N, CA, C and O of each residue as an XYZ file, in Angstrom:
416
protein
N      -2.198     12.826    -11.636
C      -0.772     13.052    -11.745
C      -0.085     12.768    -10.405
O       1.015     12.217    -10.375
N      -0.731     13.143     -9.309
C      -0.146     12.892     -7.999
C      -0.035     11.390     -7.752
O       0.966     10.921     -7.211
N      -1.044     10.649     -8.141
C      -0.994      9.200     -7.997
C       0.156      8.600     -8.773
O       0.839      7.697     -8.288
N       0.371      9.096     -9.970
C       1.471      8.597    -10.787
C       2.816      8.932    -10.144
O       3.728      8.105    -10.149
N       2.941     10.124     -9.599
C       4.177     10.509     -8.925
C       4.439      9.606     -7.721
O       5.574      9.193     -7.483
N       3.382      9.303     -6.962
C       3.539      8.427     -5.803
C       3.950      7.018     -6.253
O       4.759      6.363     -5.596
N       3.393      6.565     -7.366
C       3.746      5.256     -7.891
C       5.216      5.222     -8.300
O       5.932      4.272     -7.985
N       5.657      6.257     -8.998
C       7.056      6.325     -9.427
C       8.000      6.414     -8.233
O       9.156      5.998     -8.316
N       7.498      6.965     -7.110
C       8.300      7.056     -5.890
C       8.266      5.756     -5.099
O       8.928      5.641     -4.067
N       7.505      4.780     -5.569
C       7.451      3.490     -4.916
C       6.365      3.343     -3.864
O       6.307      2.324     -3.177
N       5.506      4.342     -3.727
C       4.429      4.297     -2.732
C       3.150      3.809     -3.408
O       2.264      4.598     -3.735
N       3.070      2.502     -3.608
C       1.972      1.900     -4.355
C       0.632      2.124     -3.662
O      -0.370      2.408     -4.319
N       0.614      1.998     -2.345
C      -0.633      2.163     -1.600
C      -1.212      3.573     -1.779
O      -2.402      3.728     -2.055
N      -0.372      4.592     -1.623
C      -0.842      5.975     -1.780
C      -1.216      6.252     -3.234
O      -2.176      6.975     -3.499
N      -0.472      5.686     -4.166
C      -0.788      5.854     -5.587
C      -2.180      5.313     -5.877
O      -2.960      5.935     -6.598
N      -2.487      4.151     -5.310
C      -3.814      3.564     -5.493
C      -4.907      4.442     -4.929
O      -5.955      4.624     -5.549
N      -4.659      4.992     -3.737
C      -5.656      5.895     -3.129
C      -5.888      7.121     -3.996
O      -7.030      7.525     -4.215
N      -4.812      7.709     -4.486
C      -4.946      8.912     -5.330
C      -5.667      8.583     -6.630
O      -6.494      9.367     -7.095
N      -5.365      7.446     -7.214
C      -6.056      7.034     -8.430
C      -7.534      6.826     -8.199
O      -8.365      7.234     -9.010
N      -7.864      6.181     -7.073
C      -9.273      5.971     -6.723
C      -9.995      7.298     -6.533
O     -11.142      7.453     -6.952
N      -9.317      8.261     -5.896
C      -9.920      9.589     -5.693
C     -10.188     10.280     -7.029
O     -11.239     10.891     -7.221
N      -9.233     10.176     -7.942
C      -9.401     10.815     -9.251
C     -10.569     10.206    -10.019
O     -11.354     10.922    -10.640
N     -10.675      8.901     -9.974
C     -11.779      8.219    -10.665
C     -13.106      8.589    -10.024
O     -14.085      8.848    -10.725
N     -13.146      8.616     -8.697
C     -14.380      8.984     -7.993
C     -14.811     10.393     -8.360
O     -15.997     10.646     -8.576
N     -13.853     11.312     -8.432
C     -14.186     12.692     -8.802
C     -14.734     12.754    -10.223
O     -15.738     13.415    -10.486
N     -14.069     12.064    -11.125
C     -14.522     12.080    -12.522
C     -15.912     11.480    -12.660
O     -16.722     11.959    -13.453
N     -16.191     10.434    -11.892
C     -17.515      9.813    -11.959
C     -18.582     10.674    -11.294
O     -19.716     10.739    -11.768
N     -18.220     11.331    -10.202
C     -19.200     12.115     -9.446
C     -19.514     13.449    -10.116
O     -20.655     13.912    -10.097
N     -18.524     14.041    -10.688
C     -18.729     15.373    -11.272
C     -18.074     15.458    -12.660
O     -17.116     16.207    -12.851
N     -18.589     14.694    -13.616
C     -17.938     14.659    -14.929
C     -17.851     16.024    -15.599
O     -16.857     16.321    -16.261
N     -18.871     16.855    -15.439
C     -18.814     18.172    -16.076
C     -17.685     19.016    -15.506
O     -17.015     19.743    -16.240
N     -17.475     18.918    -14.194
C     -16.383     19.655    -13.558
C     -15.045     19.110    -14.031
O     -14.134     19.878    -14.343
N     -14.921     17.782    -14.085
C     -13.673     17.171    -14.548
C     -13.365     17.601    -15.980
O     -12.228     17.962    -16.287
N     -14.348     17.566    -16.842
C     -14.146     17.976    -18.241
C     -13.728     19.437    -18.308
O     -12.800     19.793    -19.034
N     -14.409     20.271    -17.558
C     -14.096     21.709    -17.576
C     -12.678     21.971    -17.082
O     -11.978     22.816    -17.639
N     -12.252     21.264    -16.052
C     -10.896     21.459    -15.510
C      -9.840     21.039    -16.524
O      -8.845     21.738    -16.716
N     -10.054     19.902    -17.168
C      -9.098     19.474    -18.195
C      -9.071     20.463    -19.356
O      -7.998     20.809    -19.850
N     -10.239     20.919    -19.791
C     -10.292     21.880    -20.895
C      -9.605     23.189    -20.516
O      -8.920     23.794    -21.340
N      -9.787     23.622    -19.278
C      -9.123     24.834    -18.796
C      -7.607     24.645    -18.786
O      -6.865     25.533    -19.205
N      -7.152     23.500    -18.314
C      -5.714     23.214    -18.283
C      -5.136     23.186    -19.692
O      -4.042     23.701    -19.925
N      -5.863     22.587    -20.631
C      -5.413     22.532    -22.023
C      -5.301     23.941    -22.593
O      -4.330     24.263    -23.278
N      -6.289     24.773    -22.313
C      -6.286     26.144    -22.803
C      -5.114     26.946    -22.230
O      -4.421     27.653    -22.961
N      -4.902     26.829    -20.926
C      -3.799     27.556    -20.283
C      -2.448     27.084    -20.808
O      -1.559     27.895    -21.068
N      -2.297     25.779    -20.963
C      -1.047     25.240    -21.485
C      -0.833     25.684    -22.935
O       0.292     25.984    -23.336
N      -1.906     25.725    -23.710
C      -1.805     26.159    -25.103
C      -1.370     27.603    -25.222
O      -0.561     27.945    -26.085
N      -1.899     28.447    -24.366
C      -1.547     29.867    -24.388
C      -0.078     30.082    -24.046
O       0.505     31.106    -24.403
N       0.510     29.127    -23.361
C       1.901     29.252    -22.933
C       2.852     28.364    -23.743
O       4.049     28.303    -23.462
N       2.308     27.686    -24.740
C       3.141     26.834    -25.582
C       3.697     25.618    -24.874
O       4.775     25.135    -25.222
N       2.982     25.122    -23.892
C       3.447     23.977    -23.098
C       2.895     22.684    -23.704
O       1.937     22.098    -23.200
N       3.517     22.266    -24.783
C       3.005     21.139    -25.554
C       2.830     19.851    -24.753
O       1.799     19.195    -24.902
N       3.792     19.455    -23.908
C       3.570     18.226    -23.138
C       2.341     18.318    -22.232
O       1.609     17.339    -22.088
N       2.109     19.470    -21.628
C       0.947     19.619    -20.755
C      -0.356     19.611    -21.545
O      -1.383     19.152    -21.045
N      -0.320     20.110    -22.757
C      -1.507     20.036    -23.617
C      -1.837     18.554    -23.867
O      -2.986     18.130    -23.740
N      -0.813     17.788    -24.220
C      -1.025     16.360    -24.493
C      -1.522     15.635    -23.243
O      -2.432     14.810    -23.323
N      -0.929     15.942    -22.091
C      -1.380     15.310    -20.843
C      -2.837     15.668    -20.553
O      -3.624     14.819    -20.134
N      -3.182     16.926    -20.780
C      -4.568     17.348    -20.564
C      -5.533     16.622    -21.489
O      -6.622     16.225    -21.077
N      -5.126     16.450    -22.744
C      -5.980     15.724    -23.694
C      -6.147     14.267    -23.292
O      -7.238     13.707    -23.399
N      -5.070     13.662    -22.831
C      -5.163     12.273    -22.385
C      -6.089     12.178    -21.168
O      -6.927     11.279    -21.095
N      -5.939     13.093    -20.226
C      -6.810     13.104    -19.055
C      -8.259     13.336    -19.416
O      -9.156     12.690    -18.874
N      -8.486     14.261    -20.333
C      -9.855     14.525    -20.782
C     -10.426     13.291    -21.478
O     -11.604     12.969    -21.320
N      -9.590     12.612    -22.243
C     -10.041     11.374    -22.885
C     -10.454     10.330    -21.867
O     -11.477      9.665    -22.029
N      -9.658     10.187    -20.817
C     -10.018      9.247    -19.748
C     -11.325      9.664    -19.079
O     -12.181      8.824    -18.802
N     -11.476     10.956    -18.823
C     -12.704     11.444    -18.177
C     -13.916     11.194    -19.070
O     -14.973     10.792    -18.584
N     -13.769     11.426    -20.357
C     -14.887     11.179    -21.277
C     -15.217      9.683    -21.339
O     -16.386      9.309    -21.431
N     -14.196      8.835    -21.289
C     -14.442      7.388    -21.288
C     -15.213      6.981    -20.035
O     -16.130      6.163    -20.108
N     -14.848      7.545    -18.895
C     -15.570      7.244    -17.656
C     -17.018      7.714    -17.717
O     -17.895      7.161    -17.053
N     -17.251      8.743    -18.525
C     -18.597      9.292    -18.697
C     -19.329      8.595    -19.847
O     -20.396      9.040    -20.269
N     -18.751      7.501    -20.349
C     -19.340      6.690    -21.423
C     -19.451      7.443    -22.750
O     -20.317      7.133    -23.569
N     -18.577      8.431    -22.964
C     -18.513      9.159    -24.228
C     -17.327      8.604    -25.019
O     -16.262      9.218    -25.071
N     -17.527      7.438    -25.630
C     -16.433      6.759    -26.327
C     -15.903      7.564    -27.503
O     -14.696      7.586    -27.744
N     -16.781      8.218    -28.231
C     -16.343      9.014    -29.378
C     -15.479     10.189    -28.919
O     -14.416     10.445    -29.485
N     -15.940     10.895    -27.898
C     -15.162     12.015    -27.364
C     -13.845     11.541    -26.773
O     -12.812     12.192    -26.932
N     -13.887     10.405    -26.091
C     -12.665      9.840    -25.509
C     -11.670      9.503    -26.606
O     -10.488      9.833    -26.509
N     -12.152      8.849    -27.644
C     -11.278      8.465    -28.759
C     -10.657      9.704    -29.416
O      -9.472      9.701    -29.750
N     -11.449     10.753    -29.599
C     -10.945     11.990    -30.211
C      -9.815     12.586    -29.381
O      -8.764     12.933    -29.920
N     -10.026     12.707    -28.073
C      -9.024     13.318    -27.194
C      -7.767     12.468    -27.071
O      -6.652     12.986    -27.125
N      -7.950     11.170    -26.908
C      -6.786     10.289    -26.750
C      -5.994     10.208    -28.047
O      -4.764     10.151    -28.017
N      -6.678     10.201    -29.181
C      -5.988     10.208    -30.475
C      -5.169     11.483    -30.643
O      -4.041     11.437    -31.134
N      -5.729     12.612    -30.239
C      -4.996     13.890    -30.310
C      -3.773     13.853    -29.396
O      -2.691     14.295    -29.782
N      -3.947     13.324    -28.181
C      -2.821     13.220    -27.247
C      -1.732     12.322    -27.829
O      -0.547     12.647    -27.752
N      -2.135     11.198    -28.409
C      -1.183     10.267    -29.004
C      -0.391     10.944    -30.122
O       0.826     10.779    -30.210
N      -1.068     11.694    -30.962
C      -0.388     12.411    -32.048
C       0.606     13.427    -31.480
O       1.719     13.571    -31.987
N       0.193     14.120    -30.433
C       1.093     15.092    -29.791
C       2.324     14.399    -29.213
O       3.449     14.862    -29.403
N       2.109     13.287    -28.504
C       3.233     12.566    -27.917
C       4.188     12.064    -28.998
O       5.406     12.122    -28.835
N       3.632     11.577    -30.092
C       4.482     11.105    -31.192
C       5.289     12.259    -31.784
O       6.474     12.105    -32.082
N       4.650     13.409    -31.952
C       5.342     14.570    -32.515
C       6.485     15.043    -31.609
O       7.473     15.605    -32.082
N       6.336     14.809    -30.309
C       7.370     15.226    -29.356
C       8.316     14.081    -28.988
O       9.199     14.252    -28.148
N       8.134     12.910    -29.615
C       8.964     11.725    -29.359
C       9.040     11.410    -27.866
O      10.121     11.369    -27.279
N       7.863     11.187    -27.261
C       7.763     10.866    -25.838
C       7.312      9.407    -25.696
O       6.122      9.147    -25.519
N       8.253      8.449    -25.771
C       7.888      7.028    -25.851
C       7.041      6.511    -24.690
O       6.107      5.740    -24.912
N       7.343      6.912    -23.476
C       6.552      6.444    -22.335
C       5.092      6.846    -22.506
O       4.191      6.031    -22.309
N       4.864      8.093    -22.870
C       3.499      8.606    -23.013
C       2.831      8.093    -24.283
O       1.612      7.927    -24.318
N       3.619      7.841    -25.325
C       3.066      7.228    -26.539
C       2.449      5.878    -26.166
O       1.330      5.561    -26.570
N       3.192      5.095    -25.394
C       2.697      3.773    -24.983
C       1.442      3.905    -24.126
O       0.493      3.141    -24.302
N       1.424      4.860    -23.207
C       0.253      5.030    -22.344
C      -0.976      5.427    -23.158
O      -2.061      4.884    -22.949
N      -0.812      6.365    -24.077
C      -1.940      6.798    -24.901
C      -2.394      5.689    -25.839
O      -3.593      5.501    -26.042
N      -1.453      4.957    -26.407
C      -1.812      3.834    -27.297
C      -2.587      2.773    -26.516
O      -3.565      2.218    -27.016
N      -2.151      2.500    -25.304
C      -2.884      1.527    -24.459
C      -4.286      2.016    -24.154
O      -5.241      1.241    -24.200
N      -4.417      3.307    -23.842
C      -5.738      3.874    -23.530
C      -6.648      3.777    -24.749
O      -7.834      3.470    -24.628
N      -6.083      4.041    -25.920
C      -6.872      3.961    -27.154
C      -7.294      2.518    -27.434
O      -8.427      2.262    -27.843
N      -6.383      1.588    -27.212
C      -6.700      0.170    -27.439
C      -7.780     -0.302    -26.472
O      -8.616     -1.130    -26.834
N      -7.771      0.208    -25.263
C      -8.771     -0.164    -24.270
C     -10.178      0.267    -24.701
O     -11.167     -0.390    -24.376
N     -10.250      1.378    -25.436
C     -11.560      1.852    -25.921
C     -12.139      0.917    -26.973
O     -13.355      0.838    -27.152
N     -11.255      0.212    -27.663
C     -11.725     -0.721    -28.689
C     -11.933     -0.093    -30.023
O     -12.327     -0.773    -30.971
């Protein structure tokens, strides 16, 4: 998320560094990454924070894809896509649809 914020602020170099760090973390400690996303989804759910639930599912889907769990990735990204559609969030709908298409 920090990388995306830096990108939106026009700091492409820092955005790239943050993205690389996130990928490295997910690859190095996939169980920790999965647990953190699941914890975030649970906390957001308890508070009715639907956009954060969808973001957490999309992130978990990406983490599962990096861990070569295509089925789990597809499940999470599909759920995120459905959530984004239900909330009419076009930017995120496109991002989730792209992530799903990348899985094949």
